[in-house]
N, CA, C and O of each residue as an XYZ file, in Angstrom:
636
protein
N      20.404     22.536     11.907
C      20.781     23.386     10.799
C      20.079     24.738     10.984
O      18.885     24.792     11.277
N      20.816     25.794     10.814
C      20.276     27.147     10.955
C      19.735     27.638      9.609
O      19.948     27.003      8.576
N      19.033     28.775      9.633
C      18.428     29.345      8.431
C      19.479     29.714      7.392
O      19.261     29.537      6.194
N      20.614     30.226      7.849
C      21.691     30.610      6.920
C      22.246     29.373      6.217
O      22.511     29.398      5.015
N      22.420     28.285      6.982
C      22.919     27.036      6.399
C      21.907     26.453      5.418
O      22.284     25.916      4.376
N      20.612     26.561      5.754
C      19.566     26.084      4.856
C      19.592     26.858      3.544
O      19.515     26.266      2.467
N      19.701     28.175      3.633
C      19.749     29.025      2.435
C      20.936     28.630      1.555
O      20.808     28.542      0.333
N      22.077     28.397      2.175
C      23.296     28.001      1.438
C      23.093     26.637      0.768
O      23.483     26.444     -0.383
N      22.480     25.689      1.497
C      22.226     24.357      0.944
C      21.303     24.444     -0.274
O      21.564     23.819     -1.302
N      20.221     25.222     -0.152
C      19.263     25.357     -1.258
C      19.930     26.027     -2.458
O      19.706     25.619     -3.597
N      20.742     27.043     -2.212
C      21.459     27.708     -3.313
C      22.417     26.746     -4.001
O      22.512     26.739     -5.228
N      23.132     25.929     -3.217
C      24.068     24.959     -3.797
C      23.338     23.910     -4.634
O      23.771     23.583     -5.739
N      22.224     23.379     -4.104
C      21.454     22.368     -4.841
C      20.913     22.978     -6.131
O      20.909     22.327     -7.176
N      20.457     24.224     -6.057
C      19.925     24.899     -7.242
C      20.989     25.065     -8.322
O      20.731     24.803     -9.497
N      22.173     25.495     -7.930
C      23.248     25.687     -8.907
C      23.769     24.365     -9.460
O      24.027     24.254    -10.658
N      23.924     23.362     -8.594
C      24.491     22.078     -9.014
C      23.540     21.245     -9.872
O      23.983     20.587    -10.814
N      22.242     21.262     -9.564
C      21.302     20.375    -10.243
C      20.437     21.074    -11.289
O      19.957     20.431    -12.222
N      20.233     22.379    -11.142
C      19.365     23.104    -12.063
C      20.131     24.115    -12.920
O      19.579     24.659    -13.877
N      21.393     24.368    -12.582
C      22.242     25.350    -13.268
C      21.606     26.745    -13.264
O      21.812     27.527    -14.192
N      20.853     27.043    -12.243
C      20.219     28.354    -12.095
C      20.320     28.781    -10.630
O      20.225     27.945     -9.731
N      20.510     30.071    -10.390
C      20.559     30.548     -9.001
C      19.149     30.705     -8.425
O      18.169     30.799     -9.164
N      19.068     30.732     -7.121
C      17.803     31.019     -6.447
C      17.924     32.421     -5.861
O      18.913     32.741     -5.203
N      16.930     33.240     -6.098
C      16.992     34.641     -5.683
C      16.024     34.962     -4.547
O      15.806     36.132     -4.234
N      15.450     33.951     -3.938
C      14.471     34.161     -2.882
C      14.872     33.394     -1.624
O      15.861     32.661     -1.620
N      14.089     33.573     -0.552
C      14.442     32.999      0.742
C      14.001     31.551      0.879
O      12.971     31.138      0.347
N      14.808     30.797      1.603
C      14.458     29.445      2.017
C      14.437     29.447      3.547
O      15.402     29.857      4.191
N      13.327     28.986      4.114
C      13.148     29.038      5.565
C      12.645     27.705      6.091
O      12.046     26.923      5.353
N      12.891     27.451      7.375
C      12.275     26.316      8.053
C      10.917     26.760      8.577
O      10.767     27.880      9.066
N       9.938     25.885      8.472
C       8.598     26.165      8.985
C       8.176     24.977      9.838
O       7.811     23.928      9.307
N       8.223     25.137     11.160
C       7.901     24.042     12.079
C       6.423     23.679     12.071
O       6.045     22.628     12.589
N       5.582     24.532     11.493
C       4.145     24.240     11.478
C       3.766     23.235     10.398
O       2.659     22.697     10.423
N       4.665     22.971      9.450
C       4.365     21.975      8.411
C       4.301     20.596      9.063
O       5.201     20.219      9.813
N       3.254     19.857      8.781
C       3.074     18.537      9.387
C       3.142     17.401      8.363
O       3.929     16.465      8.506
N       2.309     17.501      7.336
C       2.173     16.371      6.409
C       2.936     16.579      5.107
O       2.852     15.748      4.203
N       3.665     17.656      5.001
C       4.388     17.948      3.768
C       5.855     18.228      4.082
O       6.183     18.684      5.178
N       6.720     17.961      3.140
C       8.145     18.184      3.350
C       8.562     19.617      3.088
O       9.540     20.100      3.657
N       7.816     20.298      2.222
C       8.160     21.668      1.892
C       7.018     22.346      1.166
O       6.026     21.711      0.808
N       7.169     23.645      0.952
C       6.130     24.417      0.280
C       6.771     25.547     -0.515
O       7.682     26.226     -0.041
N       6.271     25.733     -1.742
C       6.707     26.846     -2.583
C       5.573     27.862     -2.615
O       4.441     27.510     -2.948
N       5.858     29.114     -2.273
C       4.848     30.168     -2.254
C       4.832     30.877     -3.609
O       5.830     31.466     -4.026
N       3.691     30.810     -4.285
C       3.567     31.403     -5.621
C       3.710     32.918     -5.609
O       4.283     33.492     -6.534
N       3.201     33.565     -4.579
C       3.226     35.022     -4.531
C       4.594     35.597     -4.230
O       5.074     36.480     -4.940
N       5.227     35.092     -3.168
C       6.520     35.638     -2.742
C       7.706     34.877     -3.337
O       8.835     35.368     -3.298
N       7.464     33.701     -3.877
C       8.499     32.813     -4.432
C       9.443     32.264     -3.367
O      10.496     31.719     -3.699
N       9.081     32.402     -2.097
C       9.899     31.842     -1.026
C       9.602     30.355     -0.866
O       8.558     29.861     -1.291
N      10.542     29.663     -0.246
C      10.414     28.227     -0.021
C      10.404     27.951      1.472
O      11.237     28.479      2.208
N       9.459     27.119      1.928
C       9.409     26.665      3.315
C       9.767     25.190      3.346
O       9.407     24.433      2.445
N      10.478     24.790      4.391
C      10.838     23.386      4.531
C      10.513     22.897      5.930
O      10.617     23.641      6.906
N      10.118     21.638      6.011
C       9.767     21.006      7.275
C      11.054     20.519      7.947
O      11.731     19.645      7.406
N      11.408     21.072      9.125
C      12.649     20.641      9.783
C      12.590     19.204     10.294
O      13.629     18.588     10.530
N      11.376     18.665     10.466
C      11.239     17.291     10.955
C      11.742     16.279      9.926
O      12.193     15.194     10.294
N      11.668     16.627      8.637
C      12.176     15.733      7.591
C      13.683     15.569      7.755
O      14.206     14.460      7.642
N      14.373     16.659      8.017
C      15.819     16.610      8.214
C      16.170     15.808      9.463
O      17.105     15.008      9.447
N      15.422     16.020     10.543
C      15.704     15.337     11.812
C      15.434     13.842     11.732
O      16.249     13.036     12.180
N      14.284     13.469     11.159
C      13.850     12.072     11.204
C      14.288     11.246     10.000
O      14.549     10.051     10.138
N      14.373     11.863      8.816
C      14.670     11.093      7.604
C      16.110     11.263      7.124
O      16.592     10.447      6.338
N      16.795     12.293      7.576
C      18.189     12.471      7.205
C      18.402     13.475      6.080
O      17.456     13.929      5.436
N      19.680     13.810      5.861
C      20.058     14.845      4.900
C      19.747     14.447      3.464
O      19.312     15.289      2.679
N      19.959     13.188      3.103
C      19.738     12.750      1.724
C      18.271     12.892      1.320
O      17.965     13.355      0.221
N      17.373     12.493      2.209
C      15.941     12.641      1.954
C      15.558     14.111      1.904
O      14.750     14.521      1.070
N      16.140     14.903      2.799
C      15.847     16.338      2.834
C      16.272     17.010      1.526
O      15.563     17.879      1.019
N      17.410     16.617      0.984
C      17.860     17.171     -0.294
C      16.889     16.783     -1.414
O      16.662     17.569     -2.335
N      16.319     15.581     -1.340
C      15.289     15.183     -2.297
C      14.069     16.084     -2.229
O      13.476     16.407     -3.258
N      13.687     16.495     -1.018
C      12.564     17.420     -0.835
C      12.932     18.799     -1.384
O      12.105     19.462     -2.010
N      14.172     19.226     -1.148
C      14.638     20.519     -1.659
C      14.568     20.524     -3.187
O      14.130     21.509     -3.781
N      14.993     19.443     -3.821
C      14.928     19.348     -5.282
C      13.487     19.437     -5.767
O      13.212     20.082     -6.779
N      12.575     18.799     -5.057
C      11.158     18.828     -5.417
C      10.637     20.267     -5.413
O      10.001     20.709     -6.371
N      10.913     20.993     -4.324
C      10.427     22.370     -4.225
C      11.124     23.287     -5.234
O      10.512     24.227     -5.742
N      12.377     23.024     -5.520
C      13.081     23.814     -6.531
C      12.524     23.570     -7.928
O      12.575     24.461     -8.776
N      11.994     22.376     -8.179
C      11.318     22.122     -9.461
C      10.115     23.048     -9.599
O       9.914     23.661    -10.648
N       9.308     23.148     -8.530
C       8.180     24.082     -8.555
C       8.683     25.505     -8.813
O       8.141     26.228     -9.650
N       9.717     25.886     -8.086
C      10.270     27.243     -8.133
C      10.739     27.614     -9.538
O      10.295     28.614    -10.102
N      11.628     26.813    -10.093
C      12.229     27.151    -11.390
C      11.220     27.058    -12.539
O      11.250     27.878    -13.456
N      10.331     26.068    -12.493
C       9.332     25.952    -13.556
C       8.337     27.110    -13.509
O       7.927     27.614    -14.554
N       7.947     27.532    -12.317
C       7.005     28.651    -12.199
C       7.632     29.939    -12.708
O       6.990     30.704    -13.427
N       8.879     30.180    -12.338
C       9.541     31.408    -12.771
C       9.827     31.413    -14.275
O       9.905     32.478    -14.888
N       9.983     30.233    -14.866
C      10.238     30.182    -16.307
C       8.944     30.124    -17.127
O       8.979     30.182    -18.356
N       7.798     30.008    -16.432
C       6.512     30.009    -17.132
C       6.048     28.647    -17.609
O       5.067     28.561    -18.347
N       6.726     27.578    -17.209
C       6.319     26.222    -17.591
C       5.341     25.664    -16.557
O       5.070     26.289    -15.532
N       4.816     24.467    -16.855
C       3.879     23.815    -15.932
C       4.592     23.386    -14.665
O       5.496     22.553    -14.712
N       4.191     23.952    -13.522
C       4.883     23.706    -12.261
C       4.080     22.854    -11.291
O       4.547     22.567    -10.189
N       2.873     22.445    -11.689
C       2.041     21.638    -10.794
C       2.434     20.172    -10.884
O       3.062     19.741    -11.851
N       2.048     19.398     -9.843
C       2.404     17.976     -9.801
C       1.901     17.210    -11.015
O       2.532     16.245    -11.445
N       0.779     17.627    -11.566
C       0.176     16.906    -12.688
C       0.834     17.206    -14.032
O       0.621     16.473    -14.998
N       1.629     18.268    -14.108
C       2.204     18.706    -15.379
C       3.384     17.837    -15.803
O       4.197     17.418    -14.979
N       3.459     17.578    -17.096
C       4.542     16.752    -17.651
C       5.911     17.402    -17.420
O       6.885     16.715    -17.112
N       5.978     18.717    -17.568
C       7.260     19.411    -17.376
C       7.769     19.203    -15.950
O       8.966     19.008    -15.739
N       6.868     19.244    -14.978
C       7.264     19.031    -13.579
C       7.769     17.606    -13.376
O       8.824     17.392    -12.780
N       7.014     16.644    -13.871
C       7.408     15.235    -13.696
C       8.745     14.939    -14.361
O       9.578     14.222    -13.807
N       8.946     15.497    -15.560
C      10.197     15.261    -16.280
C      11.392     15.875    -15.555
O      12.433     15.234    -15.413
N      11.240     17.118    -15.097
C      12.338     17.783    -14.395
C      12.643     17.095    -13.067
O      13.807     16.962    -12.689
N      11.613     16.661    -12.366
C      11.807     15.973    -11.085
C      12.578     14.668    -11.287
O      13.452     14.325    -10.491
N      12.249     13.953    -12.348
C      12.953     12.707    -12.654
C      14.402     12.995    -13.049
O      15.311     12.258    -12.669
N      14.612     14.069    -13.813
C      15.947     14.428    -14.285
C      16.880     14.770    -13.122
O      18.044     14.369    -13.131
N      16.389     15.500    -12.130
C      17.243     15.907    -10.999
C      17.192     14.908     -9.846
O      17.852     15.097     -8.824
N      16.398     13.836    -10.016
C      16.263     12.779     -9.021
C      15.744     13.311     -7.679
O      16.277     12.997     -6.615
N      14.696     14.120     -7.766
C      14.037     14.627     -6.571
C      12.988     13.647     -6.088
O      12.638     12.698     -6.790
N      12.486     13.883     -4.885
C      11.455     13.013     -4.319
C      10.077     13.433     -4.799
O       9.753     14.620     -4.815
N       9.269     12.461     -5.188
C       7.884     12.750     -5.580
C       7.016     12.926     -4.340
O       6.132     13.783     -4.319
N       7.262     12.113     -3.298
C       6.504     12.170     -2.053
C       7.462     12.218     -0.869
O       8.555     11.653     -0.912
N       7.040     12.892      0.171
C       7.822     12.913      1.411
C       7.528     11.625      2.174
O       6.363     11.242      2.289
N       8.539     10.952      2.694
C       8.263      9.746      3.469
C       7.491     10.087      4.738
O       7.576     11.204      5.248
N       6.747      9.122      5.233
C       5.933      9.336      6.432
C       6.825      9.650      7.626
O       7.855      9.009      7.830
N       6.419     10.642      8.411
C       7.177     11.044      9.587
C       6.509     10.564     10.867
O       6.992     10.857     11.960
N       5.396      9.824     10.749
C       4.669      9.349     11.924
C       5.429      8.218     12.596
O       6.095      7.409     11.950
N       5.305      8.194     13.904
C       5.882      7.097     14.675
C       4.988      5.872     14.489
O       3.775      6.014     14.338
N       5.572      4.669     14.499
C       4.732      3.479     14.371
C       3.771      3.384     15.553
O       4.144      3.653     16.695
N       2.524      2.997     15.261
C       1.523      2.906     16.319
C       1.774      1.698     17.196
O       2.276      0.667     16.749
N       1.408      1.857     18.467
C       1.511      0.725     19.383
C       0.399     -0.259     19.046
O      -0.676      0.149     18.606
N       0.647     -1.553     19.250
C      -0.413     -2.521     18.969
C      -1.601     -2.303     19.906
O      -1.430     -1.982     21.082
N      -2.815     -2.484     19.359
C      -4.021     -2.324     20.170
C      -4.227     -3.563     21.026
O      -3.782     -4.659     20.686
N      -4.913     -3.359     22.144
C      -5.226     -4.471     23.046
C      -6.711     -4.757     22.971
O      -7.537     -3.849     23.070
N      -7.042     -6.021     22.795
C      -8.421     -6.449     22.681
C      -8.725     -7.510     23.721
O      -7.851     -8.276     24.126
N     -10.000     -7.541     24.153
C     -10.494     -8.613     25.002
C     -10.913     -9.753     24.092
O     -11.612     -9.542     23.101
N     -10.483    -10.960     24.431
C     -10.787    -12.112     23.591
C     -11.759    -13.035     24.338
O     -11.578    -13.343     25.516
N     -12.793    -13.463     23.608
C     -13.827    -14.333     24.175
C     -13.982    -15.568     23.303
O     -13.800    -15.511     22.087
N     -14.330    -16.711     23.953
C     -14.575    -17.963     23.229
C     -15.981    -18.448     23.571
O     -16.401    -18.421     24.728
N     -16.704    -18.895     22.534
C     -18.030    -19.456     22.747
C     -17.867    -20.853     23.336
O     -17.082    -21.655     22.830
N     -18.614    -21.147     24.412
C     -18.518    -22.467     25.068
C     -19.155    -23.563     24.226
O     -18.802    -24.735     24.354
N     -20.088    -23.182     23.370
C     -20.825    -24.177     22.589
C     -20.126    -24.522     21.268
O     -19.863    -25.693     20.993
N     -19.820    -23.482     20.436
C     -19.249    -23.762     19.111
C     -17.735    -23.520     19.051
O     -17.088    -23.931     18.088
N     -17.170    -22.869     20.051
C     -15.720    -22.664     20.107
C     -15.209    -21.482     19.302
O     -13.997    -21.279     19.233
N     -16.093    -20.689     18.687
C     -15.627    -19.532     17.908
C     -15.048    -18.473     18.843
O     -15.511    -18.287     19.968
N     -14.021    -17.787     18.342
C     -13.316    -16.784     19.140
C     -13.625    -15.409     18.558
O     -13.633    -15.227     17.341
N     -13.879    -14.449     19.436
C     -14.155    -13.086     19.010
C     -13.345    -12.113     19.856
O     -12.978    -12.420     20.991
N     -13.068    -10.938     19.296
C     -12.294     -9.912     20.001
C     -13.116     -8.644     20.109
O     -13.854     -8.301     19.185
N     -12.998     -7.951     21.216
C     -13.690     -6.693     21.444
C     -12.736     -5.709     22.115
O     -11.865     -6.101     22.892
N     -12.916     -4.410     21.798
C     -12.095     -3.393     22.441
C     -12.528     -3.180     23.889
O     -11.708     -2.870     24.753
N     -13.824     -3.348     24.145
C     -14.338     -3.139     25.494
C     -14.810     -4.463     26.082
O     -15.340     -5.320     25.375
N     -14.610     -4.610     27.364
C     -15.038     -5.808     28.063
C     -16.567     -5.797     28.155
O     -17.173     -4.744     28.356
N     -17.185     -6.972     28.008
C     -18.643     -7.024     28.136
C     -19.057     -8.103     29.120
O     -18.269     -8.979     29.477
N     -20.317     -8.023     29.554
C     -20.878     -8.951     30.524
C     -21.249    -10.246     29.808
O     -22.140    -10.245     28.958
N     -20.584    -11.343     30.135
C     -20.810    -12.620     29.445
C     -22.160    -13.235     29.797
O     -22.644    -14.109     29.078
N     -22.768    -12.797     30.882
C     -24.092    -13.306     31.237
C     -25.181    -12.665     30.377
O     -26.261    -13.235     30.225
N     -24.911    -11.494     29.815
C     -25.905    -10.752     29.034
C     -25.908    -11.108     27.549
O     -26.967    -11.126     26.922
N     -24.735    -11.391     26.982
C     -24.614    -11.563     25.541
C     -24.351    -13.015     25.168
O     -23.721    -13.767     25.912
N     -24.863    -13.394     23.973
C     -24.687    -14.760     23.488
C     -24.028    -14.741     22.113
O     -23.987    -13.702     21.455
N     -23.518    -15.875     21.686
C     -22.870    -16.030     20.391
C     -23.899    -15.852     19.276
O     -24.999    -16.399     19.357
N     -23.554    -15.100     18.247
C     -24.460    -14.849     17.125
C     -24.633    -16.095     16.252
O     -25.636    -16.220     15.550
N     -23.672    -17.009     16.288
C     -23.720    -18.187     15.434
C     -24.589    -19.298     16.022
O     -25.388    -19.918     15.320
N     -24.414    -19.542     17.341
C     -25.094    -20.703     17.920
C     -25.896    -20.380     19.181
O     -26.497    -21.276     19.773
N     -25.911    -19.137     19.590
C     -26.604    -18.670     20.796
C     -26.019    -19.253     22.087
O     -26.694    -19.275     23.117
N     -24.763    -19.726     22.037
C     -24.090    -20.238     23.228
C     -23.516    -19.101     24.059
O     -23.467    -17.959     23.602
N     -23.086    -19.403     25.267
C     -22.518    -18.417     26.184
C     -21.018    -18.250     25.930
O     -20.344    -19.174     25.475
N     -20.508    -17.041     26.236
C     -19.084    -16.744     26.075
C     -18.339    -16.959     27.369
O     -18.903    -16.876     28.460
N     -17.036    -17.242     27.219
C     -16.127    -17.211     28.362
C     -14.954    -16.296     28.002
O     -14.481    -16.290     26.865
N     -14.497    -15.530     28.982
C     -13.392    -14.598     28.766
C     -12.083    -15.369     28.731
O     -11.768    -16.118     29.656
N     -11.317    -15.178     27.653
C      -9.996    -15.807     27.540
C      -8.943    -14.894     28.142
O      -8.099    -15.342     28.918
N      -8.989    -13.615     27.788
C      -8.014    -12.656     28.306
C      -7.795    -11.524     27.339
O      -8.522    -11.375     26.357
N      -6.777    -10.719     27.625
C      -6.450     -9.568     26.799
C      -5.308     -9.934     25.859
O      -4.336    -10.568     26.268
N      -5.435     -9.524     24.571
C      -4.440     -9.854     23.561
C      -4.014     -8.575     22.849
O      -4.840     -7.694     22.611
N      -2.713     -8.465     22.504
C      -2.205     -7.333     21.716
C      -2.161     -7.750     20.244
O      -1.710     -8.845     19.906
N      -2.637     -6.856     19.381
C      -2.620     -7.139     17.955
C      -2.608     -5.839     17.167
O      -3.053     -4.808     17.671
N      -2.100     -5.872     15.925
C      -2.107     -4.708     15.044
C      -3.356     -4.675     14.187
O      -3.629     -3.675     13.525
N      -4.124     -5.767     14.194
C      -5.324     -5.859     13.372
C      -6.481     -5.160     14.068
O      -6.428     -4.866     15.262
N      -7.535     -4.898     13.286
C      -8.754     -4.351     13.863
C      -9.549     -5.478     14.497
O      -9.279     -6.652     14.244
N     -10.514     -5.131     15.309
C     -11.326     -6.140     16.001
C     -12.062     -6.997     14.979
O     -12.579     -6.492     13.982
N     -12.102     -8.304     15.244
C     -12.776     -9.252     14.364
C     -14.114     -9.595     15.001
O     -14.187     -9.896     16.192
N     -15.170     -9.548     14.198
C     -16.514     -9.866     14.730
C     -16.768    -11.343     14.752
O     -17.841    -11.780     15.166
């Protein structure tokens, strides 16, 4: 989507859902990382994260546009435009905008851990780094460890 198309989309959403025109610029800002959009209090311009459109789709992006337009219209009308204000929450609910941008992070790969078993008590432990089994003993029974192998898991290391 180009800047002209974005401006047209924001103007259409503003007229259809808020019954008010937008008189300022709407731009894509590739530097936005953790937020879907930003309303500038000084210039009244709107910035939007293009990654939301790419990864989450048009419907989610329109929800972000509605959110930023709530800030825009409430600020220009002199009402409470911050997230904590009742006027903002009510207007956001009325236009069915998004309260939060969905996460854009890729799912993490499972971590790999070295797994060891105590020869004496049989307890199993996992470590991120391999250790010398001749040097270390089990904390529970002071028995020696044997290396089982490497395991993939999403959990953190268990002591």
